[in-house]
N, C-alpha and C positions, 0 to 999 in steps of 0.2 A: 303679503307673505314675504318675510325676510329670507333672502337666499343664504346658502351656506357660506358664501364668500363674505356677505355682509355680517353674518353672525361672527365669523372669525375675526373680522376687522374690529367689531365692537368688543369682542373678548380681549383682543390685544390692547385696545384703548383702556379697558378696565384694569388690566394688569399693569399698564404704565402708570395710571393714576394711583393705584394702590401702592406701587413702588414709591412714587413720590410722597404719598401720605405717610408711609412708614419710614422714610429715609431721614438720616441725620444730615448735618450740614455738609460733610464731605461728599456724601453720595449725591445730595442735591446739587452741589457744585458741579459734579461730573454730568449730571442730567442737563444742567443749564448749558454747559459747554457743548454737549452734543446737540442740543436744541438750536443753539445759535449757529453752529457750524452747518446744520442740515437745512435750516429754514430761513436764513437771512435772505431778504428780498422777495419772499413768496407773497402771492396775492391772497386775498381772503378765500376764494374758492380752493386754492391750492392747500392752504392751511386746513381747511375743512376736510379735504380729501385725506390729508396726512393724519388727521385726528378723527376720522370716521364720523364727520359732522358733529364732533364734540369739542372743537378747539376752545370754545368758551369755558368748558370745564377746567382746562389747564390754565387759561388766563385767570380765572377766578382763584385758582390756587396760588398763582404767582402774585396776584394783587393782595391776597390775604396774607401771604408771607411778608410781602413788602410792608404792609401796614403793621405787622407785629415786630419787624426787625430793623426797619430803616434807621432807627436811632443808634443801632449798635454796629452798623456797617457789615452786617453778615451777608457776604457774597453780593453786596449791594450793586456793584458795577455790572456784574453778570445778570443780576435780576432786572435791573433797569434796561439793559440791552435786550433781554428776552421780551420784556413788555413792549419795548420799542418795535420789535418785529411784528407784533400784533397791531400797534397803533399806526405803523407805516404801511401796512398791507393795503394794496390797491383794492378798492371796493369794501374796505373794512371799517366803515364808519361805526358800525355796531360795536366793534371792539372798543372804540373810543368812548362810546356811551357807557358801556359796561364798566370801563375803567373809571369814568367820572362818577358813576353811581356809588362807588365805594369811597369817594372823597379823594380821588387821585390827584387833582390839581392842588389841593391843600397839602398833601403829603410831599409832592414835588417842590412846592414852594418852601415848606418847612426844612427840607433837606438843604436848601441854599443857605439857611441861617444857622446851621449846626456847625460850630467851629471845629469840632473834632473830626468831621468827615473829610475825606480826600477831595481835592480839587477835581480830579477826574470823575468822581461820583457826582459832584455838583454839576459838572459840564454835561454828563449824561442826563441829569434831571432837566437841564435847560433844553436839551435836544427833544426830550419828550414833550415839554411845554410847547416847543415850536411845532411839533407834529399836531398837537391839539389846536393850536392857533391856526394852522393851515387848513383846518377842517371847516372854517367859516366864521362869520361875524359873531354869532352867538357864543362860539367857543372863546373867541377873543374877549368878549364881554365877561364871560365866566371867570377867566384868568384875572381880569381887572377888578371884578367884583370881590375876588378873593385876596385883595391887596397885593396882587401880583406885581404891579408896577413898582411899588415901594420895595418889595423883596428883591426884584431884579435890579433896580437902581442901586440898592445897597451892595448887592453882590458885585455889580460892575465896579463900584468904587473901592471895594476891599479885596477883590480877587487877586491872587498872585499869578494867575495863568492868563497869558495873552490870548490863547486859543479860546478859553472860556469867556473872556471879556468880549471877544469878537462874536461868539455865539449869542451872548446877551444883547449886544448891540443889534444884531440881526433880528432878534426876537422883539426887542423894544421898537425897532423900526416897523416891524410887522404889526404890532399892537397899535401903532400910531397911524396906520393906514386902514381905510375901509372899516373904521371903528369910531364913528363920529361921537358916540356917547361918551367915550373915554379918551378921545384924542387930547383934550386939554390936560387930563391927568398924566398922560404919557409925557407931554411937553414939560409939565412941572417937575416930573420925576427926573427928566434929563437935566433940567436947569439946576436941580439940587446936586447932581453929580459934579457940576462945574466947580463946586466949592470944596471938593474932596482934595486929598493930598497926593493922589496918584495921577501923574501927568498923562499916562496912556488912557486912563478912564476919562479924564477931561477931554482929551482929543476925540475919543470915540463918541462921547456925549455930544460934543459940538458938531462933529460930522453928521450925526443923526439929526440934530436939530436943524441944520442947514437943509437937509433933504426934506424935512417935514414942512419947511416954510412954504 
């Protein structure tokens, strides 16, 4: 038997989801701002309490909107940050699985190759890929199977953001460790960066290669 308190919590969740579903870009942007401000750093149990055991329903809406709009940079940074709250939630591995089920890795990698998107959006994409890689070897393998090393190496070589390049270096270093199936692929990707025209990218690639030896 559902208590009156639980019924009220479920009602509020349904109202929130209906508001999102019926909202235009500006309203959704405000919703994302509030979500980021209120939920950054929360664990999976805390998010489930916040969403009356229905956090996955909101994550599904975020990922669906990402899939439809990432090429147009519609609130992209806020959207990626919001998804990151789920992917970084302690004990929240199921959120990562749900994100991957909609092709999340491929979307994040494609963002890196879209020239018209902002560097800060691409950096946020790299951060999400790092969260996925941190979840374990099979997730590192998935990134590599999705031609992630090539995409990351190219972004490292062409990015204008020192911060983004450092984030990519950390991710490539992560993909090169505890990932024997694709370690050689990471090595070759870093070697390829050495021939680019960006001195900082060359330095970071060389630094990572030394660590991998």
